C-alpha positions in Angstrom: -19.3 20.4 18.4 -18.0 16.9 19.1 -17.7 14.7 16.1 -16.9 11.5 17.9 -18.3 10.4 21.2 -16.4 8.6 24.0 -18.4 5.4 23.2 -17.4 5.6 19.5 -13.7 6.1 20.4 -14.0 3.2 22.9 -15.4 1.1 20.1 -12.5 2.0 17.7 -10.0 1.2 20.4 -11.7 -2.2 20.9 -11.6 -2.9 17.1 -7.9 -2.0 17.2 -7.5 -4.3 20.2 -6.1 -1.5 22.4 -6.6 -1.5 26.1 -6.9 2.1 27.2 -7.3 3.6 30.7 -10.1 6.1 31.1 -7.6 9.0 30.9 -6.0 7.6 27.7 -9.5 7.1 26.3 -10.4 10.7 27.0 -7.2 11.9 25.4 -7.6 9.7 22.3 -11.2 10.8 22.0 -10.1 14.5 21.9 -7.3 13.7 19.4 -9.7 11.7 17.1 -12.2 14.6 17.3 -9.5 17.0 16.2 -8.4 14.8 13.3 -12.0 14.3 12.1 -12.5 18.1 12.4 -9.6 18.7 10.1 -10.9 16.1 7.6 -14.3 17.8 7.7 -12.6 21.1 6.9 -10.8 19.5 3.9 -14.1 18.0 2.7 -15.5 21.6 2.5 -12.9 22.5 -0.3 -14.5 23.1 -3.7 -13.1 20.3 -5.9 -15.6 20.7 -8.7 -13.7 20.2 -12.0 -10.6 18.9 -10.3 -9.5 15.5 -11.7 -8.6 12.8 -9.2 -4.8 12.3 -9.2 -2.3 9.9 -7.8 0.6 12.3 -8.4 1.0 16.0 -8.1 2.9 16.2 -11.4 1.8 14.9 -14.8 3.7 11.7 -15.3 4.2 9.7 -18.5 5.4 6.1 -18.9 9.0 6.4 -19.8 9.4 2.7 -20.4 9.8 1.3 -23.9 6.9 -0.4 -25.6 6.8 -4.2 -25.1 7.8 -6.0 -28.3 7.8 -9.7 -28.9 11.2 -11.0 -29.6 12.6 -14.5 -30.1 13.9 -16.0 -26.9 16.7 -18.4 -26.3 16.1 -22.0 -27.2 16.4 -24.4 -24.3 19.5 -25.8 -25.9 21.2 -22.3 -26.1 20.2 -21.5 -22.5 21.7 -24.7 -21.2 24.8 -24.6 -23.5 27.2 -23.2 -20.8 25.6 -24.9 -17.8 28.1 -26.8 -15.7 25.5 -29.5 -15.1 22.1 -30.1 -16.4 19.3 -32.6 -15.8 15.9 -33.1 -17.4 16.2 -30.1 -19.6 17.1 -27.7 -16.7 20.0 -26.5 -14.7 21.3 -28.9 -12.1 22.3 -27.0 -8.9 23.6 -28.3 -5.5 21.0 -28.8 -2.8 21.0 -26.1 -0.2 20.3 -27.2 3.4 
């Protein structure tokens, strides 16, 4: 049983802005039909009770918790700047 017709494959090719010869269109139609057949087979799998996953292994966040800390004052941040202007670092212009 064909899942995708020649007209549908032609429409997909047009959407992808592909110019295909009739031989190429026949070939791609067959290949798309095979792919869709495999996807249909996968859809038959019983997934009842299976949680959706983004990873095959259980993962935990290994990063530390965010904690609020005091940051540098503007004066301390600019203390060692070779040049400063208007409360910020003064750097050479790059062309």
